[in-house]
LOPAZA-336312 format. One record per residue (C-alpha): x, y, z; residue in one letter. Coordinates in steps of 0.2 Angstrom, whole numbers, plus 5000, padded with zeros to 4 digits. Example, Ala and Ser with C-alpha at 12.3 -4.5 7.8 and 13.67 -1.06 7.14 Angstrom:
<pts>
506249785039A/506849955036S/
</pts>
This chain:
<pts>
533352415070M/532252515081G/531152635072R/532552685059E/531652625044G/530052685035Y/528552605028F/527252675016I/525452615014V/524852664997S/522952654992I/522752614974H/521452644961D/520552794970A/519152834959S/517252864961P/517052694953A/517652614970F/516952744982S/516152624994S/517652504995E/518852644997L/517952725011K/517852565020E/519652535017L/520152705024V/518952685039S/519852525044E/521552605042L/521052745053D/520352635066S/522052545067H/522952715068G/523852685051I/524152865045V/524752945034P/524452865018R/524852894999S/523152894990V/523352854971L/522052944962V/521452894944I/520953064935P/519752984922N/519552794926Y/519052704910Q/518552874903E/516952854912R/517352914930Y/518153094929N/518453144947I/517853324942L/516153254939K/515853184957D/515853324970D/515653204984R/517153094979F/518153254976L/517753324993S/518253165002W/519953164993I/520153344999H/519753295016F/521053155016L/522353275010Q/521953405023E/522153265036G/523953225031G/523753095017D/524653125000E/523753124984I/524753044970V/524453044951H/523952864946H/523852854927G/522452934917Y/521152804912T/522052644920H/521752554904L/523052484892A/522652534874E/522352384862Q/523752344850G/525052434861K/526052274865H/527752264856S/527652064857S/526551924861F/527651904877N/527252084882N/525452054879Y/525451904890L/526352004904Y/525052144903D/523552024903R/524251904917L/525152024928F/524452194925A/522752134921K/522552244906G/522952404916C/524752434909G/524252604902E/525952674902F/526952524898Q/527252554879Y/526852734876L/528052844866D/528453014872Y/527053114864R/525752984869E/526352984887A/526453174887E/524653194881D/523953074895K/525053154909I/524553324904R/522753284903L/522853204921G/523753354927K/522453474920E/521053374930I/522053384946F/522453574943H/520553604941R/520253504956A/521453604966G/522653464969I/524453474967D/525253294964C/527153284965Q/527253104963G/526752984949F/526352794950V/525952714934A/524552574934P/525352404937G/526952504941W/527352484922L/528052634913M/529052654897S/530752754897Q/529852884886E/528452914899A/529852934912E/530653074902K/528953164902V/528853154921L/530553234923V/530053364910A/528453404919E/529253424935G/528753274945Y/529753234961R/529653044960Y/528952884953A/528852714959T/529052544951F/528852364957I/530552354965K/531152534965I/530652704972F/531452834961R/531753014967D/532053124952Y/532353274963G/533953194970R/534353074956G/534252924967R/533452754967D/532952664983V/532652474982E/530952424989S/529852284982E/528052304984V/527052194996V/525252174989R/523752074992F/522552024979I/521151884980S/521751734971R/521351544971P/521751464988K/523451394982L/524051554974Q/523451654989D/524451545001Y/526051554990L/525851744989Y/525651765007R/527251665010L/528151784998Y/527451935007D/528051865023F/529751835015Y/529852015009L/529452095026I/530351975037K/531951925027I/532252015011K/531752195016E/532152175034K/533652285032R/532952405019E/532652585022K/530852575015L/529452445014V/527952475003R/526252405006V/524952424992A/523152404995L/521752394982H/519852414983P/519652234979S/520652184995D/519152245005V/517852174993R/518551994996F/518952025015G/520351895019K/521751985009P/521352145018F/521352065036K/522951985032Y/523652155026A/523152235042L/524052115052R/525652135042L/525552325043I/525352315062E/526952215063Q/527852355052L/527152485064K/528252415078K/529852435069D/529552575056R/528952745054I/527352775043P/527652905030V/526952955013T/527952944997Y/528353124997L/528853125016D/530052985012F/530853084997A/531153225009K/532253105020T/533453065006L/535053155005V/
</pts>
């Protein structure tokens, strides 16, 4: 294939709550020449970590942006509201898969609009223009999507799709992600990640790799992620989400 395809490294859960892990993660990516990245910033994590109240963190985010990284709007509080599940199955899905962070999964239009506008206002006051939105857990209601379009967002991402609102186009691309798990689960997930990169997405235009602060905290998942990213660098061009959107016709 040569270097005709692209890959995106997205850094999730950027918040003052995880400053030390995030800085270690970015430092390791820098040392491996893995740039640029899309940095997913939570405006007001758990309603306790408003980015406007941490000047050091905010300066660091601006530093990353000035260096070529993209800042992406990542939910508002990153927490699902209690009682928002439409069924017991949905409740289990959120608790087991999204780990209670499916903040936008069941919101109606007005609820989604309130959260998205609150987040936009924080970013505006911080001097940051976010053109993309990634919901926590990649889970978002159709009504929330309508708000994104009305608010002028260029794109959103889901577990298996990159959606470009500007061109009205979906690009299939499943997320490769690394989370510390019991040994057997970790082994099975690594096999699946290998399958995604080497077989399923080998011919896809885009491969997405998601990193979280917890990956650094537990060590092994992050080291494994770095090895896979190094493999991707041999055949693909690293871009941000916004860069990739601009390649679509």
